[in-house]
C-alpha positions in Angstrom: 106.8 20.2 8.3 109.1 23.1 8.8 112.8 22.9 9.4 114.2 21.3 12.6 117.0 23.3 14.3 118.7 21.1 16.8 121.1 22.4 19.5 123.0 19.9 21.6 125.0 19.7 24.8 128.0 17.4 24.7 129.4 15.8 27.9 129.8 18.5 30.6 130.2 21.4 28.2 127.7 23.6 26.3 128.8 25.0 22.9 127.5 28.3 21.6 126.8 28.1 17.8 127.5 31.8 17.3 131.0 32.2 18.8 131.9 28.6 19.6 132.2 29.6 23.3 132.5 26.6 25.7 130.6 26.7 28.9 131.0 24.2 31.7 128.0 22.4 33.3 128.6 24.1 36.6 127.7 27.5 35.0 124.2 26.2 34.1 121.4 27.1 36.6 120.3 24.2 38.9 116.9 23.5 37.2 118.6 23.4 33.8 121.3 21.1 35.1 118.6 18.7 36.2 117.3 18.5 32.6 120.8 18.2 31.2 121.4 15.1 33.4 117.9 13.5 33.0 116.9 14.4 29.5 118.7 13.8 26.2 116.8 16.5 24.3 113.8 18.8 24.8 111.5 18.7 21.7 109.9 22.2 21.2 107.2 22.8 18.6 106.9 26.5 17.6 103.6 27.3 15.9 104.1 30.9 14.4 103.4 32.7 11.2 107.0 33.6 10.2 109.9 31.1 10.0 112.2 33.9 10.9 110.9 33.8 14.4 112.6 30.5 14.9 115.9 32.2 14.9 114.8 34.5 17.6 113.6 31.6 19.8 116.7 29.6 19.1 119.0 32.5 20.0 117.1 33.1 23.3 117.4 29.5 24.3 121.1 29.3 23.5 121.8 32.5 25.3 120.0 31.1 28.4 122.1 27.9 28.2 118.9 25.8 27.5 119.7 22.1 27.8 119.8 20.1 24.6 116.8 20.9 22.5 115.2 20.4 19.1 113.2 23.3 17.7 110.5 22.5 15.1 108.5 25.2 13.3 105.1 25.0 11.7 103.2 28.0 10.1 99.5 27.4 11.2 97.3 26.1 14.0 95.9 23.4 11.7 99.4 22.1 10.7 100.4 22.1 14.4 97.4 19.9 15.4 98.2 17.5 12.5 101.8 17.3 13.7 100.8 16.5 17.2 98.7 13.6 15.9 101.8 12.0 14.4 104.3 11.9 17.3 105.1 13.3 20.7 106.7 16.7 21.5 107.6 18.0 24.9 106.2 21.6 24.7 104.3 23.8 22.2 105.0 27.6 21.8 101.8 29.0 20.2 101.8 32.5 18.7 98.2 33.9 19.1 98.8 36.2 16.1 98.3 33.3 13.6 95.6 33.9 11.1 93.7 30.7 12.0 94.3 31.1 15.7 91.7 33.8 16.4 93.3 34.6 19.8 92.5 32.4 22.7 89.9 30.4 20.8 92.7 28.8 18.8 94.6 28.0 22.0 91.5 26.4 23.4 91.0 24.3 20.3 94.7 23.2 20.4 94.5 22.3 24.1 91.3 20.2 23.5 93.0 18.5 20.6 96.2 17.6 22.6 95.4 17.9 26.3 98.5 16.0 27.3 101.0 18.5 25.8 102.0 21.6 27.8 101.3 24.8 25.8 103.0 28.3 26.3 101.1 31.2 24.7 103.1 33.9 22.9 101.4 37.2 22.3 102.2 40.6 21.0 99.8 42.2 23.5 100.7 42.8 27.1 97.2 42.2 28.5 96.9 41.0 32.1 93.3 40.1 31.6 94.1 37.9 28.6 97.0 36.4 30.4 94.9 35.4 33.4 92.2 34.0 31.0 94.8 31.9 29.1 96.2 30.4 32.3 92.7 29.7 33.5 92.0 27.9 30.3 95.0 25.7 30.8 98.0 27.5 29.3 101.3 26.8 31.2 102.4 30.4 30.7 101.6 33.7 28.8 104.7 35.4 27.4 104.8 38.8 25.7 107.1 38.5 22.7 108.6 42.0 23.0 109.4 41.5 26.7 110.8 38.0 26.5 114.4 37.1 27.3 116.2 33.8 27.2 116.1 33.1 30.9 112.4 33.8 31.1 111.7 31.6 28.1 113.9 28.7 29.3 112.4 28.7 32.8 108.9 28.9 31.3 109.6 25.8 29.1 111.2 23.8 31.8 108.5 24.7 34.4 105.8 23.9 31.9 107.1 20.4 31.2 107.6 19.8 34.9 104.1 21.0 35.8 102.5 18.9 33.0 104.3 15.9 34.3 103.2 16.6 37.8 99.6 17.0 36.6 99.8 13.7 34.8 101.1 12.0 37.9 98.4 13.6 40.0 95.7 12.4 37.5 97.3 8.9 37.6 97.2 8.9 41.4 93.7 10.1 41.5 92.7 7.4 38.9 94.3 4.8 41.1 92.6 6.1 44.2 89.2 6.2 42.3 89.8 2.6 41.2 90.4 1.5 44.7 87.5 3.6 46.0 85.1 2.1 43.5 86.3 -1.6 43.5 87.0 -2.3 47.2 84.6 -4.8 48.8 84.1 -2.5 51.8 81.7 0.4 51.7 83.5 3.8 51.8 81.7 7.1 52.5 81.8 10.7 53.6 78.9 12.3 55.4 78.2 15.8 56.6 77.5 16.5 60.3 73.8 17.0 59.6 73.5 13.4 58.2 73.8 13.7 54.4 76.0 11.6 52.2 78.8 13.6 50.4 80.5 10.6 48.8 79.9 6.9 48.6 81.3 4.0 46.6 79.6 1.2 44.7 80.3 -1.3 47.6 78.3 0.8 50.0 75.5 1.1 47.5 75.5 -2.7 47.1 75.5 -3.3 50.9 72.5 -0.9 51.3 70.6 -2.4 48.4 71.0 0.4 45.8 72.1 0.1 42.2 74.5 3.0 42.2 76.2 5.3 44.7 74.3 8.2 43.1 70.9 6.5 43.8 72.0 5.9 47.4 73.0 9.6 48.0 69.8 10.9 46.4 67.6 8.6 48.5 69.3 8.7 51.9 69.1 12.4 52.7 68.7 11.9 56.5 70.8 9.1 57.9 69.3 9.1 61.3 65.8 8.8 59.9 66.3 6.8 56.7 69.1 4.4 57.6 69.3 3.4 61.2 66.6 1.1 62.7 67.2 2.8 66.0 66.7 6.5 65.3 68.9 7.4 68.3 71.8 5.5 66.9 73.0 8.5 64.9 73.0 10.6 68.0 75.2 8.1 69.8 77.5 8.1 66.8 77.8 11.9 66.8 78.4 11.9 70.6 81.2 9.4 70.3 82.8 11.2 67.4 82.7 14.5 69.3 84.6 12.9 72.3 87.3 10.9 70.5 87.4 11.8 66.8 87.5 8.1 65.8 85.1 5.2 66.2 86.1 1.5 65.5 83.6 -1.3 65.2 80.5 0.8 65.6 77.7 -1.9 65.1 74.2 -1.0 64.2 71.1 -2.4 62.5 70.1 -0.6 59.3 67.3 -0.8 56.7 68.3 -1.6 53.2 66.4 -0.2 50.2 64.2 -3.3 50.0 63.3 -3.0 53.7 65.4 -5.9 54.9 67.2 -5.2 58.1 71.0 -6.1 58.3 73.9 -5.5 60.7 76.8 -3.3 59.8 80.1 -2.3 61.5 81.6 1.2 60.9 85.1 2.5 61.3 84.9 6.3 61.0 87.1 9.3 61.7 86.4 13.1 62.0 87.9 15.5 59.4 88.2 19.1 60.7 89.3 22.4 59.2 92.1 24.6 60.5 89.9 26.1 63.2 88.9 22.6 64.5 85.4 22.7 63.0 84.0 19.4 61.8 83.9 19.4 58.0 82.7 15.8 57.5 83.0 12.2 58.7 84.7 9.6 56.5 85.0 5.8 57.0 84.2 2.3 56.0 81.2 0.0 56.4 81.2 -3.8 56.6 78.1 -6.1 56.4 78.3 -8.3 59.5 74.9 -9.8 59.3 76.2 -13.4 58.8 78.6 -12.9 61.8 75.7 -11.6 64.0 73.5 -14.6 62.9 76.3 -17.0 63.8 76.6 -15.4 67.2 72.9 -15.6 67.7 72.9 -19.3 66.6 75.7 -20.0 69.0 73.9 -18.3 71.9 70.7 -20.2 71.1 72.6 -23.5 71.0 74.3 -22.7 74.3 70.9 -21.8 75.8 69.4 -25.1 74.6 72.4 -27.0 76.0 72.0 -25.3 79.4 68.3 -25.9 79.4 69.0 -29.6 78.9 71.7 -30.0 81.5 69.6 -28.0 84.0 66.7 -30.4 83.6 68.6 -33.7 83.7 68.5 -35.5 87.0 72.3 -36.1 86.9 75.0 -33.9 88.5 77.0 -32.1 85.8 80.1 -30.0 86.3 83.1 -28.7 84.3 86.7 -27.9 85.4 89.6 -26.1 83.9 93.2 -27.2 83.7 93.8 -25.9 87.3 91.1 -28.2 88.6 88.9 -25.2 89.3 85.1 -25.6 88.8 83.9 -23.4 85.8 80.3 -24.7 85.6 77.8 -26.7 87.6 74.2 -27.5 87.0 71.4 -27.0 89.4 71.5 -30.7 90.6 75.2 -30.4 91.4 74.6 -27.2 93.4 71.9 -29.0 95.4 74.2 -32.0 96.0 76.9 -29.7 97.5 74.3 -27.4 99.2 76.0 -24.3 97.7 75.0 -21.6 95.2 76.8 -21.6 91.9 78.7 -18.4 92.9 80.3 -20.2 95.8 81.4 -23.2 93.6 82.9 -21.4 90.6 86.7 -21.0 91.0 86.9 -23.6 93.9 88.4 -27.1 93.8 87.5 -30.5 95.2 89.5 -29.8 98.3 87.0 -27.0 99.2 84.1 -29.5 99.4 85.3 -33.0 100.0 87.6 -34.8 102.5 91.3 -34.5 101.5 91.7 -38.2 100.6 88.6 -38.1 98.3 89.6 -34.8 96.7 93.1 -36.1 96.0 91.7 -39.3 94.3 89.3 -37.2 92.2 92.2 -35.0 91.0 94.4 -38.0 90.2 91.6 -39.3 88.0 91.2 -35.9 86.4 94.9 -35.6 85.6 94.8 -39.0 83.8 91.9 -37.7 81.7 93.7 -34.5 80.8 96.8 -36.4 80.0 95.3 -39.2 77.9 92.3 -37.4 76.4 90.2 -40.5 77.0 86.8 -40.8 78.6 86.9 -42.1 82.2 84.1 -44.0 83.9 84.1 -45.3 87.4 82.2 -45.7 90.7 83.4 -43.4 93.4 82.7 -42.8 97.0 81.5 -39.3 97.6 80.7 -37.3 100.7 78.8 -34.1 100.1 79.2 -31.4 102.9 77.3 -32.4 106.0 76.1 -35.7 104.5 77.0 -39.4 104.8 79.2 -41.0 102.2 77.4 -42.1 99.0 78.3 -44.1 95.9 78.1 -42.3 92.5 78.6 -43.5 89.0 81.0 -41.0 87.4 81.7 -40.4 83.7 84.3 -37.8 82.9 85.4 -36.6 79.4 88.0 -34.1 78.2 86.9 -30.7 76.9 88.6 -29.3 73.8 89.1 -25.8 72.6 88.4 -24.5 69.0 92.1 -25.4 68.2 91.7 -29.0 69.4 93.7 -28.6 72.6 92.3 -30.0 75.9 91.1 -27.0 78.0 89.5 -28.9 80.8 87.0 -31.7 81.5 83.3 -32.3 82.1 81.9 -34.7 84.6 78.5 -36.2 85.1 77.6 -38.4 88.0 74.5 -39.8 89.6 73.8 -41.4 93.0 73.9 -45.2 92.8 74.1 -45.7 96.5 70.8 -47.6 96.5 72.1 -49.9 93.7 75.5 -50.3 95.3 74.1 -51.1 98.7 71.7 -53.5 97.0 74.6 -55.3 95.4 76.4 -55.4 98.8 73.2 -56.7 100.3 73.0 -59.4 97.6 76.5 -60.6 98.4 75.7 -60.8 102.0 72.4 -62.5 101.2 74.4 -65.2 99.2 76.4 -66.0 102.4 73.2 -66.4 104.4 70.5 -67.0 101.9 67.9 -68.3 104.3 68.3 -65.4 106.7 68.4 -62.6 104.1 65.9 -64.0 101.6 63.3 -61.4 102.6 65.8 -58.5 102.2 67.0 -59.8 98.9 63.5 -60.1 97.6 62.8 -56.6 98.7 65.9 -55.3 96.9 65.1 -57.1 93.7 61.5 -55.9 93.8 62.8 -52.4 94.3 65.1 -52.7 91.2 62.3 -54.2 89.2 60.0 -51.4 90.3 62.6 -48.8 89.2 62.9 -50.4 85.8 59.2 -50.8 85.5 58.7 -47.2 86.3 61.4 -46.2 83.7 59.5 -48.4 81.1 56.2 -46.7 82.0 57.8 -43.3 81.7 59.2 -44.1 78.3 55.9 -45.6 77.1 54.2 -42.4 78.4 56.2 -40.2 76.0 54.8 -42.1 73.1 51.5 -40.9 71.6 48.6 -42.1 73.6 46.0 -40.6 71.3 46.5 -39.6 67.7 45.4 -36.2 66.2 42.3 -36.2 64.0 42.1 -34.7 60.6 40.2 -32.5 60.5 40.2 -31.7 64.2 36.4 -31.9 64.4 36.3 -35.5 62.9 35.8 -38.6 65.0 38.3 -41.6 65.0 36.1 -43.3 62.4 35.7 -40.3 60.1 39.3 -38.9 60.4 41.0 -38.7 56.9 44.2 -40.0 58.5 44.1 -43.0 60.9 47.2 -44.1 62.8 48.2 -47.3 64.5 51.4 -48.6 66.1 53.1 -51.5 67.8 56.1 -50.8 70.1 58.1 -53.7 71.7 61.4 -52.7 73.5 63.9 -55.5 73.7 64.5 -54.8 77.5 62.7 -52.8 80.1 63.5 -49.6 78.2 64.2 -49.1 74.5 65.8 -46.8 72.0 63.0 -46.4 69.5 60.7 -43.4 69.4 57.9 -42.0 67.2 55.4 -39.1 67.2 52.6 -37.7 65.2 52.1 -33.9 65.1 49.1 -32.0 64.0 50.7 -29.1 62.0 47.3 -27.8 60.8 43.8 -28.9 60.0 45.2 -30.5 56.7 48.8 -31.3 57.6 50.3 -34.0 59.8 54.0 -34.4 60.8 55.1 -38.1 61.3 58.5 -38.7 63.0 60.2 -42.0 63.8 63.8 -42.7 65.1 66.0 -45.5 66.3 68.9 -44.8 68.6 71.9 -47.1 68.2 71.9 -49.9 70.7 69.3 -50.4 73.4 69.0 -50.0 77.1 69.2 -47.0 79.5 71.7 -45.0 77.4 69.7 -45.4 74.2 66.5 -44.5 76.2 68.2 -41.3 77.5 69.2 -40.3 74.0 65.6 -41.0 72.9 64.3 -38.6 75.5 66.8 -36.0 74.3 65.6 -36.4 70.7 62.0 -36.1 71.8 62.9 -32.9 73.6 64.6 -31.5 70.5 61.6 -32.4 68.3 59.3 -30.4 70.7 61.8 -27.6 70.9 62.1 -27.3 67.1 58.4 -27.7 66.2 58.6 -24.3 64.5 60.6 -25.9 61.7 58.3 -28.9 61.4 56.9 -27.8 58.1 60.2 -28.5 56.4 61.5 -32.1 56.9 65.0 -31.4 55.8 65.3 -28.3 57.9 64.0 -30.1 61.0 66.4 -33.1 60.7 69.3 -30.7 60.0 68.6 -28.8 63.2 68.1 -31.9 65.3 71.4 -33.3 63.9 73.2 -30.0 64.8 71.9 -29.9 68.4 72.2 -33.6 69.1 75.8 -33.8 67.9 76.7 -30.8 70.1 75.2 -32.7 73.1 76.7 -36.1 72.3 80.1 -34.7 71.5 80.5 -33.7 75.1 80.4 -37.3 76.3 82.8 -38.6 73.7 80.8 -41.7 73.1 79.8 -42.5 69.5 76.1 -42.8 69.5 74.0 -42.1 66.5 70.3 -42.0 65.7 68.5 -42.9 62.4 65.4 -40.9 61.7 62.7 -40.3 59.1 60.3 -37.4 59.1 57.5 -36.6 56.7 54.8 -34.0 56.3 51.4 -35.3 55.0 49.3 -32.6 53.2 45.7 -33.9 52.8 44.6 -30.8 50.9 47.2 -31.3 48.0 47.7 -35.1 48.4 51.4 -34.6 48.7 54.1 -36.0 51.0 57.3 -34.1 51.9 59.9 -36.3 53.6 63.6 -36.5 54.6 65.5 -39.5 55.7 68.6 -39.6 58.0 69.9 -43.1 57.5 66.6 -44.8 58.5 65.0 -47.8 56.8 62.9 -46.6 53.9 59.1 -46.6 54.8 56.7 -48.4 52.6 53.6 -47.0 50.8 50.9 -49.5 49.7 48.5 -48.5 47.0 45.4 -50.6 47.9 43.6 -49.6 44.7 46.4 -50.9 42.4 48.0 -53.5 44.7 51.5 -52.0 44.3 53.9 -51.5 47.3 56.8 -49.0 46.9 59.6 -47.7 49.1 59.7 -44.0 49.9 63.0 -43.3 48.2 65.0 -40.0 48.2 64.9 -38.1 44.9 68.7 -38.4 44.6 68.7 -42.1 45.2 71.5 -41.7 47.7 71.3 -42.4 51.4 71.8 -39.5 53.9 73.8 -39.9 57.1 72.3 -40.7 60.5 71.9 -37.9 63.1 74.7 -37.1 65.5 77.6 -38.3 63.2 78.7 -35.2 61.4 78.5 -31.4 61.6 75.9 -29.3 59.8 74.3 -31.5 57.1 71.9 -30.3 54.4 69.2 -32.9 54.6 67.3 -33.0 51.3 63.5 -33.0 51.2 61.7 -35.2 48.7 58.2 -34.6 47.4 55.8 -37.4 46.5 52.1 -37.7 45.9 49.7 -40.2 47.5 46.2 -41.4 46.7 43.0 -42.2 48.6 43.0 -45.5 50.4 46.9 -45.6 50.5 48.7 -47.1 53.5 52.1 -45.9 54.7 54.1 -48.0 57.1 57.2 -46.6 59.0 59.4 -49.1 61.0 62.7 -49.6 62.7 65.3 -52.2 61.7 64.4 -54.4 64.7 61.3 -55.6 62.7 63.4 -57.4 60.1 66.8 -57.8 61.9 65.8 -61.2 63.1 66.2 -64.8 61.9 63.2 -66.7 60.6 63.5 -70.3 59.7 67.3 -70.0 59.9 67.5 -67.0 57.5 68.2 -63.4 58.4 65.3 -61.2 57.2 65.6 -58.0 55.2 63.3 -55.0 54.4 62.1 -56.9 51.3 60.5 -59.5 53.7 58.4 -56.7 55.3 57.6 -55.4 51.8 56.2 -58.8 50.7 54.3 -59.2 53.9 52.6 -55.8 53.4 51.9 -56.6 49.7 50.1 -59.8 50.7 48.1 -58.3 53.6 47.5 -54.7 52.4 43.7 -55.0 52.2 43.4 -55.7 55.9 43.2 -53.0 58.6 46.7 -51.8 59.5 46.4 -53.0 63.2 45.5 -56.5 62.0 48.5 -56.4 59.6 50.9 -55.5 62.4 49.6 -58.2 64.7 49.9 -60.9 62.0 53.5 -59.8 61.2 54.5 -59.8 64.9 52.9 -63.2 65.5 54.8 -64.7 62.6 58.1 -63.2 64.0 57.4 -64.5 67.6 56.7 -68.0 66.3 59.9 -67.9 64.3 61.8 -66.9 67.5 60.3 -69.8 69.4 58.8 -67.6 72.0 62.2 -66.0 72.8 62.5 -62.3 73.5 63.6 -60.1 70.5 67.2 -58.9 70.6 66.4 -55.5 69.3 63.7 -52.9 69.9 60.7 -53.1 67.4 58.5 -50.3 66.3 55.8 -50.3 63.6 53.8 -47.1 62.8 51.1 -47.2 60.2 49.0 -44.4 58.6 45.9 -45.2 56.6 44.5 -42.6 54.2 40.8 -42.5 53.9 39.3 -43.8 50.6 37.0 -40.7 50.7 39.9 -38.3 50.6 38.7 -34.9 49.3 39.8 -33.8 45.8 43.1 -31.8 45.9 42.7 -28.0 45.9 46.0 -27.2 44.3 49.7 -28.1 44.0 50.6 -26.9 47.5 54.0 -26.2 48.9 55.8 -27.4 52.0 
């Protein structure tokens, strides 16, 4: 290493080494003052052939009042590069006349070796072409040694350091921007007006299904044609950008690389040049497919809800906190004799006598205040009609935040029943005179319940599908039989058998909590949902999950806890496989007639799954199990064993033992024997709960399986 020649500034004075002249800080140019105050010392490395040249450089710097500096000299390009490997210097003065420098080639080599250090080129030649080339190659300045003075050299050094720092800061900023650009979860892009990508980040490539941004840009050369599902969507985008220079939430369907169609939302702005011409568009992209699917699911759910309430025979309406009607079903509109448009926004006072309307609103306020369900029998007088009696059930409506936002009411005309009750009271006062009328009323009520029972029985399967379809009842591979005994006129049990294909059957059974009219109504709703969702019947878990979602949405409106146990299985004759899922229902039994064994159809996990209508979205698990020729599968509701026999409450194991003892008999005969035994144990009394038995016999001549099969 060559000698180091330090020169220092003390406090606010600068001392000249030649004549010991003191110079105040105020006499130093502004840029140099800045360095004096912010830098303790500027380390300069002079790479020149002669050590005598250090004196010249030092003198120039002192004459120009250079802030505190340390000057270090080295005689060759190679030694200079080795020195830069050891520690930091602030600036390099490189003499191009060095033997190992070879002109600008040496400078280029030094700059490549230490790109972070600012380099000022010193030359004996006043050559403008060489000077331009040096600066182009990265030199901070090109100084001719014979024309150099202290002010020029000092300014060149200080400016070189400042420029290098600015460049480093710019590189850092660019690196940070690039890091954000590449790692953000949103897609970022720039596109030309003619529909080509100029820039794209990894997130955008990922959203569109490409491995890299480069692959995306090389493949998507025409956005209107290659990206948007709707070819005119790009034209709409260009039109909007031309009119307002910014688009927010521009939603479109696009094709990914794999052909899958997704939804995206774009926020884009126009970038123009000084003359107002569009240079490019830049913005962000977000994948909103999940959001769009949720909106579609909600819309479908609302449509299903409205399809149900529009077909129910009851009057249904909703009100807001101002007692204004916000919804009414078709039956309610018919009751009032008004179209829906003339009901929305009105109150009870617009349709009913004042004393009735006031009573209705007092009841409403109690519901909105307490948050509890309200049920009563009211007098009602539709416009232009006589007064009638209605059974009313009102429940509060809640917003997404849990606040009461209004109420829903459902009512049905019970005038006939109410008048029958009044007639019965009158008949009790004069039994002899009104016996005929009383009998007529009772007969009418009995007829109504009988009709309800017949309607409910009519929704149960009257004929079972045959497998294959061309088979007869005797030759069908699957034979079904059932016994259904409601505890009252109507019941809460339901079952169905679906022909999914020539070789697949869907078997569904459910039990609504309780029994009577309300349970029967929920049973009808479940039946409607099963038919509505038959497109999901190939996957038991999926079907139960969707029934649970829709049923809970319906029951939640009435505020009454009412749940349904259900079991659904798919029987594949071709592969001899069962796929089933259980929602809190008693486990069916499978009897292997060839081996004499009887097993429960357990879930793979061994854990029970919740009943329908209790919780939100549930992932019902599907279990797979094989069956054999001549097997018998029995599905049942808990009413079959929820009875006392000989003073003891039965359990599913009792039914298991009964089936094991009788399995070689035809299933219809087995069911009759079991029910006869239960009736004898009850002493001829009616059962307290609904009973349902559904059996499926598998032919002993079952064809050999063709493969493993899938659900």
